[in-house]
N, C-alpha and C positions, 0 to 999 in steps of 0.2 A: 249307553254306548260311549266309548271314549273317542273323541274326534281325533286326538293325536295318536292313540293306540291303533286305530284302523289303518293309518297311512303305512305304506310299504317303505322300507329302507333300501335304496339302491346302492349296491356295492360297486365302487369304481374299479377299473382295471388296476392290478397290482396289489389289491387288498384281499387277504384271506380271512374268512370268518369261520371259526370252528365252534360248534355247540356240543358240549358234553354234559348232559343232565341239566343242571342249573348254572353251569359255568360257561360264559361266553368269552371267547378269545378272539381278538382282532389283531391281525398282523399286517403292517403296511410299511411303506418306505421310511417313515419317521421312527417306527418302533412297534412294540407289542403292548397291548393293554388287555387286562382280564377283569371281569366283573361277575359277581354272583348275583343272579336274578331270582326274584321271588318264585316260589313253587306254585303260586296261583296263576302264573303266566307261562304259556308255551311258546317257545321261540323255535322257528324252523327256517332253514336257509334253502331256497329253491332257485337254482341258477345264479343270477346276479342280484337277487332280492332276498331280503330278510323279512319274514312275516311274524308278527306278534299277535297272539290271541289269548283270550281268557280261558283258563283250564276249566273243564266241566267240574261242577261241584266246588268251585272256588269259594273262599270265604267272602264275607261282606267287604272286607278290606281289599280283596283281590282286584276290584275295579280301580282302586287307587293306584295300584302297582302296574296296571296295564299301560297307561300313558307314560308313567315314569320310566318303565323299562324300555319303551321305545325311544324316549329322549336320551337315556343313558347310552344305549347302543349306537344311536345316531352320532352322539358326541364322541364315542370311541372311534367310529369310522372316520369322522372329520379329523380328529386328533392324529390318527395313524397316517393320514394322507397329507394334511397341510399344517397341522398343529394349531395352537392357540396362543394368544398374546393379550395381556392386560397391561394397561399403562396407568401408572399413578403419577400425579403431579404434586409437587410440594412447594410451599411458599412460606417464607419466614426468614428473619434475620439469622444468619449463621447456619441455616439448614443445608446439609450436604449429604450425598450418598456416594459410597465407593464400593467396588467389588473387590474382595480379598479372598482369593482362592475360589471356592464355590459359595462363599457366604457374602452377605450384604451388610456393610457397616454404615450405620446412620448417625449423623450428628444432628440432633434435634433440639439443641438448647439445654440439654441435661448436663450434669457435671461429668458424665461418662458417655462414651459412645454406645449405641444400641446395636447389637449384633443379631441378625436374622439368619438362622441356619438354612442353608440351601438343601433342597431335597434331590433325590436321584431323578434325573431327567428334566430338571428345572434350571434355567439359566437366567441370570440377571444382567441387564444392560442399563447403564446409567448415563444420563445426559446432565446438562447444567441444572435443570429443574424438573427432571422426570426420571422415573424408574420403569423399565419394561421387564415384565416377567413373562418368559416364554417357555413352552413345553408342550407335551402331547396330552396330558391329563387335565381336562378343564376343571374338574372338581378340586384338584390339588392346587392349581394356579389360583383359584378363587379363595381357598383357605389361606394361602400364603399372602395374597394381596390384602385380605381382611385383617390378618394379624399385623402386617406392616402399618396399615391405616390406623389400627387401634393405639399405636404408640403416640400419635398426635392427631386426634380428630380435628377436622376443620372447625374453626370457631367463627361465630357469626359477626363479630365486631370488626376485626382487622382482616379476616379472611385467611389467616395463616393456618398451616396444618397440612396434612396429607389428604388428598382427595382423588377419586377416580377421574380419569380424563373425561371431560364433558359433564361432570357432575355439577349441578347448580346449587350453590349454598345461598340461602336467603340471608341477606345482610340486614343487620339491625342498626338503627340509629343509636348513637351514643348518648350519654347523659346530657351533653351540651345541646343536642338537637331536641331532646325531649322537653327540657325546661324552657326553651325558647318559644314553644307553642302556646 
């Protein structure tokens, strides 16, 4: 039994959930999201609650999709009502970020600027040393944040690079500290 899959999803006022076969559509004040759910899972909307259960005769892998489907639908409901935000922090000499149109332009010490294409429904907000990625689709925000981070991973010696807000990078002692011992 899935501990997550058994939980009911409460639908807040102003949010409409439609289930058509294996397609779940959530429409709220921030926008509309659609997701195709596995056929091993049955999704039903009763009043202001969504219930997810395992289909009879589901495959062995069906149990895996039970909790996943519940989490995906919950994220769709949260995204349609309040939205999501991921914050990346960057540190390094000459590192900068600017928003040009819907795209993000990064100066990361390369000989050329790095341009990250913006997706539909995603907005970038830059500060002196941080980038905020905002939108309604949690999965898309995570993919874009990971692709930005891959351009300059945080390095353990000086601490420069791009990291998630609150991420702890274990610092290493340099050559000078290692030989002194």
